TORDREN-568514 format. One record per residue: x, y, z of N, C-alpha, C, O in turn; residue in three letters. Coordinates in steps of 0.1 Angstrom, whole numbers, padded with zeros to 4 digits, always signed. Layout:
BEGIN
XYZXYZXYZXYZALA ...
This chain:
BEGIN
-0124-0320+1991-0117-0323+1979-0105-0331+1982-0097-0328+1991MET -0103-0343+1975-0092-0351+1977-0079-0344+1976-0069-0346+1983LYS -0078-0335+1965-0066-0328+1963-0062-0320+1975-0050-0319+1979THR -0072-0313+1981-0069-0304+1992-0064-0312+2004-0055-0308+2011LYS -0070-0324+2006-0067-0332+2017-0052-0337+2016-0044-0337+2025LYS -0049-0342+2003-0035-0347+2001-0025-0335+2003-0014-0337+2008LEU -0029-0323+1998-0020-0312+1999-0017-0309+2014-0006-0307+2018LEU -0027-0309+2022-0026-0306+2036-0017-0316+2043-0008-0313+2051PHE -0019-0329+2040-0011-0340+2047+0003-0338+2043+0012-0340+2051VAL +0006-0336+2030+0019-0335+2025+0027-0323+2032+0038-0325+2036THR +0020-0312+2033+0027-0300+2038+0028-0301+2054+0038-0296+2059LEU +0019-0308+2060+0021-0310+2074+0033-0319+2076+0041-0317+2086VAL +0035-0329+2067+0046-0338+2068+0059-0330+2066+0069-0332+2073SER +0059-0320+2057+0071-0312+2054+0074-0304+2067+0086-0303+2071ILE +0064-0298+2073+0066-0290+2085+0072-0299+2096+0081-0295+2103THR +0067-0311+2098+0072-0320+2108+0086-0324+2105+0095-0324+2114PHE +0089-0327+2092+0103-0330+2089+0113-0319+2092+0124-0322+2097PHE +0109-0307+2089+0118-0296+2091+0120-0294+2106+0131-0292+2111ILE +0109-0295+2114+0110-0293+2128+0118-0304+2135+0125-0301+2145GLY +0118-0316+2130+0125-0327+2136+0140-0328+2132+0148-0336+2138CYS +0144-0321+2121+0157-0323+2116+0166-0310+2117+0177-0309+2111ASN +0161-0300+2125+0170-0289+2127+0177-0290+2140+0172-0295+2150THR +0190-0285+2140+0198-0285+2152+0197-0271+2159+0203-0270+2170ASN +0189-0262+2153+0188-0249+2159+0178-0249+2171+0168-0257+2171GLU +0181-0242+2182+0172-0241+2193+0158-0235+2189+0158-0226+2181PRO +0148-0240+2195+0134-0236+2191+0130-0226+2202+0130-0229+2214VAL +0126-0214+2197+0121-0204+2206+0106-0207+2209+0098-0205+2201ASN +0103-0210+2222+0089-0214+2225+0081-0202+2230+0069-0204+2233GLN +0087-0191+2231+0079-0179+2236+0069-0175+2225+0072-0176+2213THR +0058-0169+2230+0048-0164+2221+0050-0149+2219+0051-0142+2228THR +0051-0146+2206+0052-0131+2203+0042-0128+2193+0039-0135+2184ALA +0037-0116+2194+0027-0111+2185+0033-0110+2171+0044-0105+2169ALA +0025-0114+2161+0029-0113+2147+0026-0099+2142+0015-0094+2143ILE +0036-0092+2137+0035-0078+2133+0029-0076+2120+0028-0086+2112THR +0024-0064+2117+0019-0061+2103+0030-0062+2093+0028-0065+2081SER +0043-0059+2097+0054-0060+2088+0056-0074+2083+0059-0076+2071ASP +0054-0084+2091+0055-0098+2087+0044-0101+2077+0047-0107+2066VAL +0032-0096+2079+0021-0099+2070+0023-0092+2056+0021-0098+2046ALA +0029-0080+2057+0031-0072+2044+0042-0080+2036+0042-0081+2024VAL +0053-0084+2043+0064-0091+2037+0059-0104+2030+0063-0107+2019THR +0050-0111+2037+0044-0124+2032+0037-0120+2019+0037-0128+2009ASN +0029-0109+2019+0021-0105+2008+0030-0102+1996+0027-0105+1984SER +0041-0095+1999+0051-0092+1988+0056-0104+1981+0057-0105+1969GLU +0060-0114+1989+0065-0126+1984+0054-0134+1976+0057-0139+1965ILE +0042-0134+1981+0031-0139+1973+0030-0133+1959+0028-0140+1949ASP +0031-0120+1959+0030-0113+1946+0040-0117+1936+0038-0118+1924ALA +0053-0119+1941+0064-0123+1932+0061-0137+1926+0062-0139+1914SER +0056-0146+1935+0053-0160+1930+0042-0160+1920+0042-0167+1910ILE +0031-0152+1923+0020-0152+1914+0023-0146+1901+0019-0151+1890ASP +0031-0135+1900+0035-0129+1888+0043-0139+1879+0040-0140+1867ASP +0053-0146+1885+0060-0156+1877+0051-0167+1872+0053-0171+1860VAL +0042-0172+1880+0033-0182+1876+0024-0178+1865+0022-0185+1855SER +0018-0166+1866+0010-0161+1855+0017-0159+1842+0012-0162+1831ILE +0030-0154+1843+0038-0153+1831+0040-0166+1824+0039-0168+1812ILE +0044-0176+1832+0046-0190+1827+0034-0195+1820+0034-0201+1809ALA +0022-0194+1827+0010-0199+1821+0006-0192+1809+0001-0198+1799GLU +0008-0179+1809+0005-0170+1797+0012-0176+1785+0006-0177+1774ASP +0025-0178+1786+0033-0183+1775+0029-0197+1770+0030-0200+1759GLN +0025-0205+1780+0020-0218+1776+0007-0217+1768+0006-0223+1757PHE -0002-0209+1773-0015-0207+1765-0013-0200+1752-0019-0204+1742ASP -0003-0191+1751+0000-0184+1738+0005-0195+1728+0000-0195+1717ILE +0014-0203+1732+0019-0213+1723+0009-0223+1719+0008-0228+1708GLN +0000-0227+1729-0011-0236+1726-0020-0230+1715-0025-0237+1706LYS -0023-0217+1717-0032-0210+1708-0026-0210+1694-0033-0212+1684SER -0013-0207+1693-0006-0206+1680-0006-0220+1673-0007-0221+1661MET -0003-0230+1681-0003-0244+1676-0016-0248+1671-0017-0255+1660THR -0027-0245+1678-0040-0248+1674-0045-0240+1662-0055-0244+1655ALA -0038-0229+1659-0042-0221+1648-0056-0216+1648-0064-0217+1639LYS -0060-0211+1660-0073-0207+1662-0076-0194+1654-0067-0186+1651THR -0089-0192+1650-0092-0180+1642-0090-0167+1650-0087-0157+1643SER -0091-0167+1663-0088-0155+1671-0077-0158+1681-0080-0165+1691MET -0065-0154+1678-0054-0157+1687-0055-0152+1701-0062-0141+1703GLY -0049-0158+1710-0049-0153+1724-0040-0141+1725-0029-0140+1719MET -0044-0132+1734-0036-0119+1736-0028-0121+1748-0032-0125+1759VAL -0015-0119+1747-0005-0121+1758-0007-0110+1769-0011-0099+1766THR -0004-0114+1781-0004-0104+1792+0009-0097+1793+0010-0087+1801ILE +0019-0101+1786+0033-0095+1787+0033-0081+1781+0027-0079+1771LEU +0041-0072+1787+0043-0059+1781+0052-0059+1769+0059-0069+1767PRO +0052-0049+1761+0060-0048+1749+0075-0047+1752+0083-0050+1743THR +0079-0044+1764+0093-0043+1768+0099-0057+1770+0111-0058+1773CYS +0091-0068+1770+0096-0081+1771+0099-0087+1758+0091-0086+1748ALA +0111-0094+1757+0115-0100+1744+0113-0115+1746+0118-0121+1756THR +0107-0122+1737+0103-0136+1738+0110-0144+1727+0109-0141+1715ILE +0118-0154+1731+0124-0163+1721+0119-0177+1723+0119-0182+1734THR +0115-0184+1712+0109-0197+1713+0117-0207+1705+0120-0204+1693THR +0121-0218+1711+0129-0228+1704+0122-0242+1707+0118-0245+1718VAL +0120-0249+1696+0114-0263+1696+0125-0273+1694+0131-0273+1683LEU +0128-0281+1704+0138-0291+1703+0131-0305+1706+0126-0307+1717THR +0131-0314+1696+0124-0326+1697+0110-0324+1700+0102-0319+1692ASN +0106-0327+1712+0091-0326+1716+0089-0315+1726+0078-0315+1732ASP +0099-0306+1729+0098-0297+1740+0100-0282+1735+0109-0279+1728THR +0090-0274+1739+0092-0260+1736+0100-0253+1748+0097-0256+1760TYR +0109-0245+1745+0116-0237+1755+0114-0222+1751+0118-0218+1740THR +0108-0215+1760+0106-0201+1758+0114-0192+1768+0112-0194+1780LYS +0121-0183+1763+0129-0174+1771+0122-0160+1771+0122-0154+1760THR +0118-0155+1782+0112-0142+1783+0123-0133+1790+0126-0135+1801ILE +0128-0123+1782+0138-0114+1787+0132-0101+1790+0127-0094+1780ASP +0132-0097+1802+0127-0083+1806+0138-0073+1806+0135-0061+1810PHE +0150-0076+1802+0161-0066+1801+0167-0063+1815+0164-0070+1825GLY +0175-0053+1815+0182-0050+1828+0178-0036+1834+0183-0032+1844THR +0170-0029+1826+0166-0016+1831+0153-0015+1839+0150-0005+1846GLN +0145-0026+1838+0132-0026+1844+0121-0026+1835+0120-0017+1826GLY +0111-0035+1836+0100-0036+1827+0088-0037+1835+0087-0046+1844CYS +0078-0029+1833+0066-0028+1841+0055-0038+1836+0052-0038+1824ALA +0051-0047+1845+0040-0056+1842+0026-0049+1842+0026-0037+1846LEU +0016-0055+1839+0002-0049+1838-0002-0044+1852-0010-0035+1852HIS +0003-0050+1863-0002-0046+1876+0008-0036+1883+0006-0033+1894ASN +0018-0031+1875+0026-0021+1880+0039-0026+1886+0048-0018+1889GLY +0040-0039+1888+0053-0045+1894+0064-0044+1883+0061-0045+1871ASN +0076-0041+1888+0087-0039+1879+0096-0052+1880+0100-0056+1890ILE +0099-0057+1868+0107-0069+1867+0119-0067+1858+0119-0059+1849VAL +0130-0075+1861+0142-0075+1853+0147-0089+1852+0143-0098+1860LYS +0155-0092+1842+0161-0105+1841+0152-0115+1832+0144-0110+1824GLY +0155-0128+1833+0149-0137+1824+0141-0148+1832+0144-0152+1843LYS +0130-0153+1825+0123-0165+1829+0124-0175+1818+0119-0171+1807ILE +0129-0187+1820+0130-0197+1810+0119-0208+1813+0120-0214+1823ILE +0110-0210+1803+0099-0219+1805+0100-0230+1795+0103-0228+1784ILE +0097-0242+1799+0097-0254+1790+0085-0262+1793+0080-0264+1804SER +0080-0268+1782+0068-0278+1783+0068-0286+1770+0073-0282+1760PHE +0061-0297+1770+0060-0306+1759+0051-0299+1748+0042-0291+1751THR +0054-0303+1735+0046-0297+1724+0032-0304+1723+0024-0300+1715LYS +0030-0315+1730+0018-0323+1729+0008-0317+1739+0008-0319+1751ASP -0002-0309+1733-0011-0302+1741-0024-0310+1744-0033-0305+1751PHE -0024-0323+1739-0035-0331+1742-0034-0339+1755-0044-0345+1759THR -0023-0338+1761-0021-0345+1774-0030-0339+1784-0029-0327+1786ILE -0038-0347+1792-0047-0341+1801-0041-0334+1813-0046-0323+1818PRO -0029-0339+1818-0022-0332+1829-0008-0328+1823-0001-0337+1819ILE -0006-0315+1824+0006-0310+1817+0016-0304+1828+0011-0299+1838LYS +0029-0305+1825+0039-0300+1834+0046-0288+1827+0051-0290+1816THR +0046-0277+1834+0054-0265+1829+0065-0263+1839+0063-0262+1851ILE +0077-0262+1834+0089-0260+1842+0094-0246+1840+0095-0242+1828THR +0098-0239+1850+0104-0225+1848+0117-0224+1856+0118-0229+1867TYR +0126-0216+1851+0139-0213+1857+0140-0198+1857+0138-0192+1847THR +0144-0192+1869+0146-0178+1870+0161-0175+1868+0169-0181+1875LEU +0165-0166+1859+0179-0163+1857+0181-0148+1859+0176-0140+1851VAL +0188-0144+1869+0190-0130+1872+0177-0122+1872+0176-0111+1868GLY +0166-0128+1878+0153-0123+1878+0150-0115+1891+0152-0119+1902PHE +0147-0102+1888+0143-0093+1899+0129-0089+1899+0124-0086+1888TYR +0122-0089+1910+0108-0085+1911+0107-0073+1921+0109-0075+1933HIS +0105-0061+1916+0105-0049+1925+0117-0048+1933+0117-0045+1945ASN +0129-0051+1926+0142-0049+1933+0146-0061+1941+0158-0061+1945GLY +0138-0071+1942+0142-0083+1950+0146-0094+1940+0140-0097+1930LYS +0158-0100+1943+0163-0111+1935+0155-0124+1939+0155-0128+1950LEU +0149-0130+1929+0141-0142+1931+0149-0154+1924+0151-0153+1912ILE +0152-0164+1932+0159-0176+1926+0152-0189+1928+0146-0191+1939GLU +0152-0197+1918+0146-0210+1919+0142-0216+1906+0141-0209+1896GLY +0140-0229+1906+0136-0237+1894+0125-0246+1898+0127-0254+1907THR +0113-0244+1893+0101-0251+1898+0092-0256+1887+0094-0253+1875LYS +0082-0263+1891+0072-0268+1882+0058-0264+1885+0054-0261+1896THR +0050-0264+1875+0036-0261+1876+0028-0273+1869+0031-0276+1858ILE +0019-0279+1877+0011-0289+1871-0003-0283+1867-0010-0277+1875ILE -0006-0285+1854-0018-0278+1849-0028-0289+1844-0024-0298+1837ARG -0041-0287+1848-0051-0296+1843-0064-0289+1842-0066-0279+1848GLU -0074-0295+1835-0087-0290+1834-0096-0300+1842-0096-0312+1839LEU -0104-0294+1852-0112-0303+1860-0122-0295+1868-0122-0283+1868LYS -0131-0302+1874-0141-0297+1883-0136-0297+1897-0129-0307+1901SER -0139-0287+1905-0134-0287+1919-0146-0282+1928-0157-0279+1923THR -0143-0281+1941-0153-0276+1950-0155-0261+1948-0166-0256+1951GLU -0146-0254+1943-0147-0240+1941-0155-0236+1928-0162-0226+1928LEU -0155-0245+1918-0163-0243+1906-0166-0257+1900-0157-0265+1896LEU -0179-0260+1898-0183-0273+1893-0179-0275+1878-0176-0286+1874ALA -0180-0264+1871-0177-0265+1856-0162-0268+1854-0154-0264+1863ALA -0159-0275+1843-0145-0278+1840-0138-0265+1838-0142-0256+1830ILE -0126-0263+1845-0118-0251+1844-0104-0253+1846-0100-0264+1852HIS -0095-0244+1842-0080-0246+1844-0077-0246+1859-0081-0236+1866PRO -0069-0256+1864-0064-0256+1877-0049-0259+1877-0045-0268+1871VAL -0041-0250+1883-0027-0252+1883-0022-0253+1897-0026-0246+1906THR -0013-0263+1899-0006-0265+1912+0008-0262+1911+0016-0267+1903THR +0013-0253+1920+0026-0247+1919+0034-0252+1931+0031-0249+1943HIS +0045-0259+1928+0054-0263+1939+0064-0251+1941+0069-0245+1932SER +0066-0247+1954+0073-0235+1957+0086-0239+1965+0085-0246+1976ILE +0097-0235+1961+0110-0236+1968+0119-0225+1963+0127-0228+1954ASP +0118-0213+1969+0125-0202+1963+0133-0195+1974+0131-0196+1986ILE +0142-0187+1969+0150-0178+1977+0148-0164+1973+0149-0161+1961LYS +0146-0155+1982+0143-0141+1979+0154-0132+1986+0155-0133+1999ILE +0161-0124+1979+0171-0115+1985+0166-0101+1983+0165-0096+1971THR +0164-0094+1993+0160-0080+1993+0171-0071+1989+0183-0075+1991TYR +0169-0059+1985+0179-0049+1982+0189-0047+1993+0201-0043+1991PRO +0184-0048+2005+0193-0046+2017+0202-0058+2020+0209-0058+2030ASP +0201-0069+2013+0208-0081+2015+0202-0091+2023+0207-0102+2025GLY +0190-0088+2029+0183-0098+2038+0177-0109+2029+0172-0106+2018LYS +0178-0121+2034+0174-0133+2026+0163-0140+2032+0163-0143+2044ILE +0152-0143+2024+0141-0151+2029+0140-0163+2020+0144-0163+2008TYR +0135-0174+2026+0132-0186+2018+0118-0190+2020+0112-0188+2031THR +0112-0197+2010+0099-0202+2012+0097-0216+2005+0102-0218+1994ARG +0090-0225+2012+0086-0237+2006+0071-0238+2007+0065-0232+2016ILE +0064-0246+1999+0050-0248+2000+0044-0252+1987+0050-0255+1977GLY +0031-0251+1987+0023-0254+1975+0012-0244+1974+0005-0240+1983THR +0010-0239+1961+0000-0228+1959-0009-0233+1947-0003-0236+1936ARG -0022-0233+1949-0031-0238+1938-0039-0226+1933-0045-0219+1941VAL -0040-0225+1920-0047-0214+1914-0058-0219+1905-0055-0227+1896ARG -0070-0215+1906-0081-0219+1898-0087-0207+1890-0090-0197+1896GLU -0087-0209+1877-0093-0198+1869-0108-0200+1868-0113-0210+1863MET -0116-0190+1874-0130-0192+1875-0138-0183+1866-0150-0185+1864ILE -0132-0173+1860-0138-0164+1850-0129-0160+1839-0117-0160+1841GLU -0134-0157+1827-0126-0153+1816-0121-0165+1808-0111-0163+1800GLY -0126-0177+1810-0120-0189+1805-0121-0189+1790-0112-0194+1783ILE -0133-0185+1784-0135-0186+1770-0131-0174+1762-0129-0175+1750THR -0129-0163+1768-0125-0150+1761-0110-0149+1761-0104-0141+1768SER -0104-0157+1752-0089-0158+1751-0083-0145+1746-0071-0143+1748ILE -0091-0136+1740-0085-0124+1735-0086-0112+1745-0084-0101+1741ASN -0090-0115+1757-0092-0105+1767-0088-0110+1781-0096-0116+1788ASN -0075-0107+1785-0071-0112+1798-0076-0104+1810-0075-0109+1821TRP -0081-0092+1807-0086-0084+1818-0098-0089+1825-0101-0085+1836GLU -0106-0098+1819-0117-0104+1826-0114-0117+1833-0123-0124+1838ASP -0101-0120+1834-0097-0132+1841-0098-0130+1856-0094-0120+1861ASN -0104-0140+1863-0104-0140+1877-0099-0154+1882-0103-0164+1877VAL -0091-0153+1893-0085-0166+1898-0089-0166+1913-0090-0156+1920PHE -0090-0179+1918-0091-0181+1932-0079-0190+1936-0075-0199+1929LEU -0072-0186+1947-0060-0192+1951-0061-0198+1965-0066-0191+1974ILE -0056-0210+1967-0055-0215+1981-0042-0223+1982-0036-0227+1972TRP -0038-0226+1994-0026-0233+1996-0020-0230+2010-0026-0225+2019GLY -0007-0234+2012+0000-0234+2025+0015-0232+2022+0020-0238+2013TYR +0022-0225+2030+0036-0223+2029+0043-0220+2042+0037-0217+2052ASN +0056-0222+2042+0065-0219+2053+0075-0209+2048+0083-0212+2039ILE +0076-0197+2054+0086-0187+2051+0095-0185+2062+0092-0183+2073THR +0108-0186+2059+0119-0184+2068+0124-0170+2067+0129-0166+2056THR +0124-0162+2077+0129-0148+2077+0144-0148+2080+0150-0158+2084PHE +0150-0136+2077+0165-0135+2079+0170-0139+2093+0181-0144+2094PRO +0162-0137+2103+0166-0140+2117+0164-0155+2120+0166-0159+2132ASN +0159-0163+2111+0157-0177+2113+0143-0181+2117+0140-0193+2118GLY +0135-0171+2120+0121-0174+2124+0113-0179+2113+0114-0174+2101GLU +0105-0189+2115+0096-0195+2105+0082-0192+2107+0076-0193+2119LYS +0075-0187+2097+0061-0184+2097+0053-0193+2088+0057-0195+2076TYR +0043-0199+2093+0034-0208+2084+0022-0200+2080+0016-0193+2089THR +0018-0200+2068+0007-0193+2063-0003-0203+2056+0001-0211+2047SER -0015-0202+2060-0026-0211+2054-0037-0202+2049-0042-0193+2056THR -0041-0204+2036-0052-0196+2031-0065-0202+2036-0068-0213+2032ILE -0072-0195+2044-0084-0200+2050-0096-0197+2041-0105-0206+2040LYS -0097-0186+2035-0107-0183+2025-0099-0180+2012-0091-0171+2012THR -0103-0187+2001-0095-0185+1988-0093-0170+1985-0102-0162+1985PRO -0080-0167+1981-0077-0153+1976-0083-0151+1962-0081-0160+1954LEU -0089-0140+1960-0095-0137+1947-0086-0127+1940-0084-0116+1945ARG -0081-0130+1928-0073-0122+1920-0081-0117+1908-0085-0125+1900ILE -0084-0104+1907-0092-0098+1897-0082-0091+1887-0077-0080+1890ASN -0079-0097+1876-0069-0091+1866-0074-0078+1861-0065-0070+1858MET -0086-0075+1861-0091-0062+1856-0087-0051+1866-0087-0039+1861GLY -0084-0054+1878-0079-0043+1887-0066-0038+1884-0062-0027+1887CYS -0058-0046+1877-0044-0043+1873-0036-0038+1885-0028-0029+1885LYS -0038-0046+1896-0031-0044+1909-0025-0057+1914-0030-0067+1911MET -0014-0056+1921-0007-0069+1925-0012-0075+1938-0005-0082+1945PRO -0024-0071+1942-0030-0076+1954-0043-0083+1952-0050-0080+1943PHE -0046-0094+1961-0059-0100+1960-0070-0089+1964-0067-0080+1972PRO -0082-0091+1959-0093-0082+1963-0101-0087+1975-0108-0080+1981VAL -0099-0100+1978-0105-0106+1989-0098-0119+1993-0089-0124+1986SER -0102-0125+2004-0096-0137+2009-0089-0135+2022-0086-0124+2026GLY -0087-0146+2029-0082-0145+2043-0070-0155+2044-0071-0167+2040VAL -0059-0151+2050-0048-0159+2053-0045-0159+2068-0046-0149+2075ILE -0042-0171+2074-0038-0172+2087-0023-0174+2088-0018-0183+2081GLU -0016-0166+2096-0002-0166+2097+0001-0170+2112-0004-0165+2121ILE +0010-0180+2113+0013-0185+2126+0029-0187+2128+0036-0190+2119MET +0033-0184+2141+0047-0186+2145+0046-0191+2159+0042-0184+2168LYS +0050-0204+2162+0048-0210+2175+0034-0209+2179+0025-0214+2172ASN +0031-0203+2190+0017-0201+2194+0011-0188+2190-0001-0186+2192ASP +0018-0179+2184+0013-0167+2179+0005-0168+2166+0009-0176+2157GLY -0005-0161+2165-0014-0162+2153-0019-0148+2149-0022-0140+2157LYS -0019-0146+2135-0025-0134+2130-0034-0137+2118-0031-0148+2111ALA -0044-0129+2115-0053-0131+2104-0052-0119+2095-0054-0108+2099THR -0048-0122+2082-0048-0111+2072-0060-0112+2063-0062-0123+2056LEU -0068-0102+2062-0080-0102+2055-0079-0091+2044-0077-0079+2046ASP -0080-0096+2031-0078-0087+2020-0091-0078+2016-0090-0070+2007TYR -0101-0080+2023-0113-0072+2021-0124-0079+2013-0125-0091+2013GLY -0133-0071+2007-0146-0076+2002-0147-0074+1987-0158-0074+1981LYS -0135-0072+1980-0136-0071+1965-0132-0058+1959-0131-0057+1947GLY -0128-0048+1967-0124-0035+1961-0110-0036+1956-0101-0043+1961ASP -0107-0028+1945-0094-0028+1939-0086-0017+1946-0086-0006+1943CYS -0079-0022+1957-0071-0012+1965-0059-0019+1971-0058-0031+1969ASP -0051-0012+1979-0040-0018+1985-0042-0020+2000-0032-0021+2008ASP -0055-0020+2004-0058-0021+2018-0061-0036+2022-0066-0044+2015LEU -0057-0038+2035-0060-0051+2041-0061-0049+2056-0057-0038+2061ALA -0066-0058+2064-0067-0057+2078-0059-0069+2084-0060-0080+2079THR -0052-0067+2095-0045-0077+2102-0051-0078+2116-0052-0067+2123ILE -0055-0089+2121-0060-0091+2134-0051-0100+2142-0047-0111+2139THR -0047-0094+2154-0038-0101+2163-0044-0100+2177-0046-0088+2182VAL -0046-0111+2184-0052-0111+2197-0065-0103+2198-0067-0096+2208ASN -0073-0103+2188-0086-0096+2187-0085-0082+2183-0095-0075+2182GLY -0073-0077+2181-0071-0063+2178-0070-0062+2162-0061-0068+2157VAL -0078-0054+2156-0078-0052+2141-0071-0039+2137-0074-0029+2143VAL -0062-0041+2128-0055-0029+2123-0055-0029+2108-0053-0039+2101LYS -0059-0017+2102-0058-0016+2087-0044-0013+2083-0037-0005+2089GLU -0040-0019+2072-0026-0017+2067-0026-0015+2052-0036-0019+2045ILE -0016-0009+2047-0014-0007+2033-0004-0017+2028+0007-0019+2034HIS -0007-0025+2018+0001-0035+2012+0012-0028+2003+0010-0017+1999LEU +0023-0035+2001+0034-0030+1993+0037-0039+1982+0036-0051+1982LYS +0042-0033+1970+0046-0040+1959+0060-0046+1961+0065-0053+1952LYS 
């Protein structure tokens, strides 16, 4: 797929740029990647996916209302979220306020703060841009900061020949854990909706496949690159914040680990393989 090739070239260029412009010494020693690193990467993935799904949900809800369909779309948001919509000129701005006490999403993740989403009112444009800003937004106690865009289009891909929604997410965020440790991540994450496309009144039958590449910087300055080797499958009917299948390769210098989410079961289990040794782990929200 041309899109995948362009994505890979772009992100390799980002990696090269970062490596060539840092004044910090590079540790060339090879160290085994631990299961804690894999779990932390998975936690950050969950934060990014939840924000993206919320943004797309509100885009689709507004599109459904504007089209005045006979059967309106059902939102994925819980009743504890307050939604304010303002139309200025040709742009919708939607503020989703989850309050300060904690609001549980469908998958059990707890969020606080606001997500401000904006997009054009012209839903006939084939390629649409959704912008979101996080304001005092906490995901399971972690402060997530950033302003980013989602490119949304309907097209055929290698993963599904039929025309379906495909969204490309640019990632540049800062994550502060409750203990004060700070992580940053850059990259691109592509999500394709492969099931539940026509049943707009039932989000539980939605299934997504996700692929992409990112670089996560840990508090000690170590950088880990993650590449999705087998698309991650998100089954919304599981109501869990973890993929049910898919494989990610995590690398640091010459060290490599493989994180495998399994074969489709709705659980918090995954396996990490390092130097041929396989270990089962429990994922965390």
